[in-house]
C-alpha atoms as a printed R data frame, in Angstrom:
    type eleno elety resid chain resno       x       y       z
1   ATOM     1    CA   MET     A     1   3.202  14.865 -14.880
2   ATOM     2    CA   LYS     A     2   0.742  12.883 -12.773
3   ATOM     3    CA   ASN     A     3  -2.163  11.025 -14.341
4   ATOM     4    CA   GLU     A     4  -5.122  12.750 -12.680
5   ATOM     5    CA   ASN     A     5  -7.381   9.783 -13.523
6   ATOM     6    CA   LEU     A     6  -5.175   7.287 -11.671
7   ATOM     7    CA   LYS     A     7  -7.095   5.032  -9.281
8   ATOM     8    CA   LEU     A     8  -5.507   2.382  -7.106
9   ATOM     9    CA   ARG     A     9  -8.294  -0.166  -6.654
10  ATOM    10    CA   GLY     A    10  -8.768  -2.511  -3.731
11  ATOM    11    CA   THR     A    11 -11.595  -4.702  -2.464
12  ATOM    12    CA   LYS     A    12 -13.496  -2.176  -0.325
13  ATOM    13    CA   LEU     A    13 -11.920   1.068  -1.475
14  ATOM    14    CA   TYR     A    14  -9.872   2.894  -4.037
15  ATOM    15    CA   LEU     A    15  -7.268   5.640  -3.814
16  ATOM    16    CA   ARG     A    16  -7.410   8.651  -6.108
17  ATOM    17    CA   TYR     A    17  -5.823  12.064  -6.387
18  ATOM    18    CA   PRO     A    18  -7.716  14.910  -4.670
19  ATOM    19    CA   LYS     A    19  -9.552  17.565  -6.697
20  ATOM    20    CA   ILE     A    20 -10.830  21.024  -5.812
21  ATOM    21    CA   GLU     A    21 -14.373  19.601  -5.906
22  ATOM    22    CA   ASP     A    22 -13.513  17.446  -2.862
23  ATOM    23    CA   CYS     A    23 -13.011  20.473  -0.626
24  ATOM    24    CA   ALA     A    24 -16.350  20.591   1.236
25  ATOM    25    CA   GLU     A    25 -16.567  16.822   1.858
26  ATOM    26    CA   TYR     A    26 -12.941  16.586   2.989
27  ATOM    27    CA   ILE     A    27 -13.202  19.581   5.344
28  ATOM    28    CA   GLU     A    28 -16.399  18.166   6.861
29  ATOM    29    CA   LEU     A    29 -14.630  14.847   7.481
30  ATOM    30    CA   GLY     A    30 -11.741  16.683   9.157
31  ATOM    31    CA   LYS     A    31 -14.055  18.685  11.405
32  ATOM    32    CA   GLU     A    32 -16.120  15.621  12.372
33  ATOM    33    CA   SER     A    33 -12.956  13.717  13.281
34  ATOM    34    CA   GLU     A    34 -11.038  16.387  15.203
35  ATOM    35    CA   ARG     A    35 -11.750  15.005  18.689
36  ATOM    36    CA   PHE     A    36 -11.154  11.429  17.464
37  ATOM    37    CA   HIS     A    37  -7.631  12.325  16.310
38  ATOM    38    CA   ARG     A    38  -6.777  13.871  19.724
39  ATOM    39    CA   GLY     A    39  -3.887  15.913  18.352
40  ATOM    40    CA   LEU     A    40  -2.239  12.822  16.863
41  ATOM    41    CA   ILE     A    41  -2.749  14.083  13.317
42  ATOM    42    CA   LYS     A    42  -4.245  17.106  11.594
43  ATOM    43    CA   MET     A    43  -6.753  16.884   8.768
44  ATOM    44    CA   ALA     A    44  -7.893  19.930   6.792
45  ATOM    45    CA   LYS     A    45 -10.616  21.865   8.590
46  ATOM    46    CA   THR     A    46 -10.611  25.057   6.513
47  ATOM    47    CA   ARG     A    47 -10.486  26.001   2.841
48  ATOM    48    CA   GLU     A    48  -6.904  27.226   3.368
49  ATOM    49    CA   ASP     A    49  -5.926  23.857   4.869
50  ATOM    50    CA   PHE     A    50  -7.464  22.025   1.911
51  ATOM    51    CA   ASP     A    51  -5.788  24.327  -0.626
52  ATOM    52    CA   ALA     A    52  -2.417  23.655   1.046
53  ATOM    53    CA   PHE     A    53  -3.131  19.889   0.941
54  ATOM    54    CA   LEU     A    54  -4.020  20.155  -2.763
55  ATOM    55    CA   GLU     A    55  -0.865  22.167  -3.475
56  ATOM    56    CA   ARG     A    56   1.320  19.587  -1.704
57  ATOM    57    CA   SER     A    57  -0.390  16.793  -3.636
58  ATOM    58    CA   GLU     A    58   0.648  18.335  -6.953
59  ATOM    59    CA   LYS     A    59   4.369  18.400  -6.155
60  ATOM    60    CA   GLU     A    60   6.566  15.746  -7.764
61  ATOM    61    CA   GLU     A    61   8.088  14.678  -4.440
62  ATOM    62    CA   ASN     A    62   4.629  13.802  -3.047
63  ATOM    63    CA   GLU     A    63   1.935  11.289  -3.928
64  ATOM    64    CA   CYS     A    64  -1.254  12.249  -2.065
65  ATOM    65    CA   PHE     A    65  -4.434  10.225  -2.387
66  ATOM    66    CA   LEU     A    66  -7.932  10.319  -1.000
67  ATOM    67    CA   ILE     A    67  -9.239   7.049   0.416
68  ATOM    68    CA   CYS     A    68 -12.700   6.473  -1.099
69  ATOM    69    CA   ARG     A    69 -15.138   3.692  -0.275
70  ATOM    70    CA   LYS     A    70 -16.291   1.726  -3.305
71  ATOM    71    CA   ALA     A    71 -19.814   1.258  -1.914
72  ATOM    72    CA   ASP     A    72 -20.757   4.956  -1.963
73  ATOM    73    CA   GLU     A    73 -17.606   6.765  -3.192
74  ATOM    74    CA   ALA     A    74 -17.465   8.656   0.115
75  ATOM    75    CA   ILE     A    75 -14.119  10.141   1.118
76  ATOM    76    CA   ALA     A    76 -13.001   8.147   4.163
77  ATOM    77    CA   GLY     A    77  -9.570   9.720   4.642
78  ATOM    78    CA   MET     A    78  -6.217  10.400   3.027
79  ATOM    79    CA   ILE     A    79  -2.917   8.634   2.532
80  ATOM    80    CA   ASN     A    80   0.322   9.978   1.111
81  ATOM    81    CA   LEU     A    81   3.923   9.368   0.286
82  ATOM    82    CA   SER     A    82   5.922  12.525   0.933
83  ATOM    83    CA   GLN     A    83   9.513  13.634   0.503
84  ATOM    84    CA   ILE     A    84  10.107  11.011  -2.170
85  ATOM    85    CA   PHE     A    85  13.874  10.837  -2.552
86  ATOM    86    CA   ARG     A    86  15.494   9.314  -5.624
87  ATOM    87    CA   GLY     A    87  19.140   8.564  -6.364
88  ATOM    88    CA   VAL     A    88  20.848   6.259  -3.889
89  ATOM    89    CA   PHE     A    89  18.082   6.665  -1.274
90  ATOM    90    CA   GLN     A    90  14.811   5.652  -3.072
91  ATOM    91    CA   ASN     A    91  12.798   6.428   0.059
92  ATOM    92    CA   ALA     A    92   9.523   8.112   1.040
93  ATOM    93    CA   TYR     A    93   7.576   8.901   4.195
94  ATOM    94    CA   LEU     A    94   4.087   7.491   4.677
95  ATOM    95    CA   GLY     A    95   1.321   9.573   6.210
96  ATOM    96    CA   TYR     A    96  -2.373   8.797   6.623
97  ATOM    97    CA   ALA     A    97  -5.578   9.791   8.373
98  ATOM    98    CA   LEU     A    98  -9.015   8.223   8.487
99  ATOM    99    CA   GLY     A    99 -12.296   9.866   9.417
100 ATOM   100    CA   GLU     A   100 -13.751   8.741  12.739
101 ATOM   101    CA   LYS     A   101 -16.902   7.240  11.227
102 ATOM   102    CA   TYR     A   102 -14.740   4.940   9.058
103 ATOM   103    CA   ALA     A   103 -12.475   3.644  11.830
104 ATOM   104    CA   GLY     A   104 -12.509  -0.055  12.665
105 ATOM   105    CA   GLN     A   105 -13.540  -1.159   9.155
106 ATOM   106    CA   LYS     A   106 -10.030  -2.258   8.069
107 ATOM   107    CA   LEU     A   107  -9.996   0.500   5.433
108 ATOM   108    CA   MET     A   108  -6.575   1.809   6.451
109 ATOM   109    CA   THR     A   109  -5.057  -1.674   6.319
110 ATOM   110    CA   GLU     A   110  -6.228  -1.960   2.710
111 ATOM   111    CA   ALA     A   111  -5.217   1.619   1.841
112 ATOM   112    CA   ILE     A   112  -1.669   0.980   3.081
113 ATOM   113    CA   GLU     A   113  -1.539  -2.282   1.097
114 ATOM   114    CA   LEU     A   114  -2.482  -0.332  -2.047
115 ATOM   115    CA   ILE     A   115  -0.005   2.485  -1.526
116 ATOM   116    CA   LEU     A   116   2.825   0.053  -0.754
117 ATOM   117    CA   ARG     A   117   2.136  -1.800  -4.000
118 ATOM   118    CA   PHE     A   118   2.183   1.554  -5.833
119 ATOM   119    CA   ALA     A   119   5.393   2.629  -4.057
120 ATOM   120    CA   PHE     A   120   7.336  -0.560  -4.686
121 ATOM   121    CA   LYS     A   121   5.979  -1.616  -8.103
122 ATOM   122    CA   ASN     A   122   5.176   1.670  -9.864
123 ATOM   123    CA   LEU     A   123   7.538   4.145  -8.214
124 ATOM   124    CA   LYS     A   124  10.271   1.510  -7.719
125 ATOM   125    CA   LEU     A   125  11.063   2.795  -4.225
126 ATOM   126    CA   HIS     A   126  13.269   0.793  -1.877
127 ATOM   127    CA   ARG     A   127  12.018   1.914   1.543
128 ATOM   128    CA   ILE     A   128   8.921   3.478   3.107
129 ATOM   129    CA   GLU     A   129   9.095   5.012   6.582
130 ATOM   130    CA   ALA     A   130   6.226   5.958   8.894
131 ATOM   131    CA   ASN     A   131   6.574   7.951  12.103
132 ATOM   132    CA   VAL     A   132   3.855   7.362  14.696
133 ATOM   133    CA   GLN     A   133   3.210   8.728  18.160
134 ATOM   134    CA   PRO     A   134   3.635   5.909  20.724
135 ATOM   135    CA   THR     A   135   0.086   6.426  22.040
136 ATOM   136    CA   ASN     A   136  -1.461   5.826  18.599
137 ATOM   137    CA   LEU     A   137  -1.919   2.085  19.085
138 ATOM   138    CA   ALA     A   138  -4.340   1.664  16.158
139 ATOM   139    CA   SER     A   139  -1.804   3.179  13.782
140 ATOM   140    CA   ILE     A   140   0.987   0.980  15.117
141 ATOM   141    CA   ALA     A   141  -1.238  -2.097  14.686
142 ATOM   142    CA   VAL     A   142  -2.026  -1.252  11.052
143 ATOM   143    CA   LEU     A   143   1.674  -0.786  10.281
144 ATOM   144    CA   ARG     A   144   2.506  -4.144  11.872
145 ATOM   145    CA   LYS     A   145  -0.257  -5.806   9.831
146 ATOM   146    CA   ASN     A   146   1.321  -4.415   6.683
147 ATOM   147    CA   GLY     A   147   4.790  -5.760   7.490
148 ATOM   148    CA   PHE     A   148   6.472  -2.646   8.914
149 ATOM   149    CA   THR     A   149   9.253  -3.111  11.472
150 ATOM   150    CA   LYS     A   150   9.904  -0.765  14.388
151 ATOM   151    CA   GLU     A   151  13.335   0.772  13.883
152 ATOM   152    CA   GLY     A   152  13.615   3.332  16.618
153 ATOM   153    CA   PHE     A   153  12.345   6.209  18.717
154 ATOM   154    CA   SER     A   154  12.621   9.910  17.901
155 ATOM   155    CA   ARG     A   155  12.266  12.327  20.816
156 ATOM   156    CA   ARG     A   156  10.251  15.480  20.164
157 ATOM   157    CA   TYR     A   157  10.210  14.612  16.450
158 ATOM   158    CA   LEU     A   158   7.249  16.576  15.054
159 ATOM   159    CA   LYS     A   159   5.428  19.707  16.166
160 ATOM   160    CA   ILE     A   160   1.700  18.972  16.166
161 ATOM   161    CA   ASP     A   161  -0.788  21.440  17.665
162 ATOM   162    CA   ASN     A   162   2.127  23.559  18.920
163 ATOM   163    CA   LYS     A   163   3.655  20.681  20.915
164 ATOM   164    CA   TRP     A   164   6.802  18.760  20.079
165 ATOM   165    CA   ARG     A   165   5.811  15.109  20.131
166 ATOM   166    CA   ASP     A   166   7.801  11.883  20.400
167 ATOM   167    CA   HIS     A   167   7.422   9.335  17.598
168 ATOM   168    CA   GLU     A   168   8.288   5.732  16.908
169 ATOM   169    CA   ARG     A   169  10.000   5.124  13.570
170 ATOM   170    CA   TRP     A   170   8.612   2.209  11.520
171 ATOM   171    CA   ALA     A   171   9.731   1.127   8.051
172 ATOM   172    CA   ILE     A   172   9.374  -1.510   5.383
173 ATOM   173    CA   ILE     A   173  11.764  -2.228   2.529
174 ATOM   174    CA   ALA     A   174  10.811  -3.582  -0.885
175 ATOM   175    CA   GLU     A   175  12.347  -7.023  -0.265
176 ATOM   176    CA   ASP     A   176  10.382  -7.507   2.962
177 ATOM   177    CA   TRP     A   177   7.183  -6.376   1.225
178 ATOM   178    CA   ARG     A   178   7.717  -8.850  -1.632
179 ATOM   179    CA   ASN     A   179   8.511 -11.694   0.802
180 ATOM   180    CA   LYS     A   180   5.374 -10.914   2.853
181 ATOM   181    CA   LYS     A   181   3.059 -11.476  -0.125
């Protein structure tokens, strides 16, 4: 059972689990940022999208958080660990999206720092993988800043907006994260 009051606190922001009360603000952020994301990622733009996001966030194999600014508690985006595998693998996939009006403020760099600390210290995971479209240079830069290493290229890896899209595969392991600190 997840602690619904859990907050991962940083300098400029905190991460917290989403609630039904976040629906309108989160959908508005998704709609405002649609052109900014250019088909690279999809944020919730309808109540059905948000309900599906909330449902995924409640599953044991996922850890989904909203990125909230400390200054005004505004929802700036989302970040998640999905498909958390245990046993001999101890791996998860990292996903994230930031609203357009919050881009360029180093919020995602801090959000990834927080979720990596949670993944490696609290969840005791060994490896976190992120898959990024090669044209998403800002996303690649934020992964590099957080110590991720490019491991490969996956042709037509994910279907986004009805198009199969290539992705670069980036990852960080617990030892590299600890040595980076």
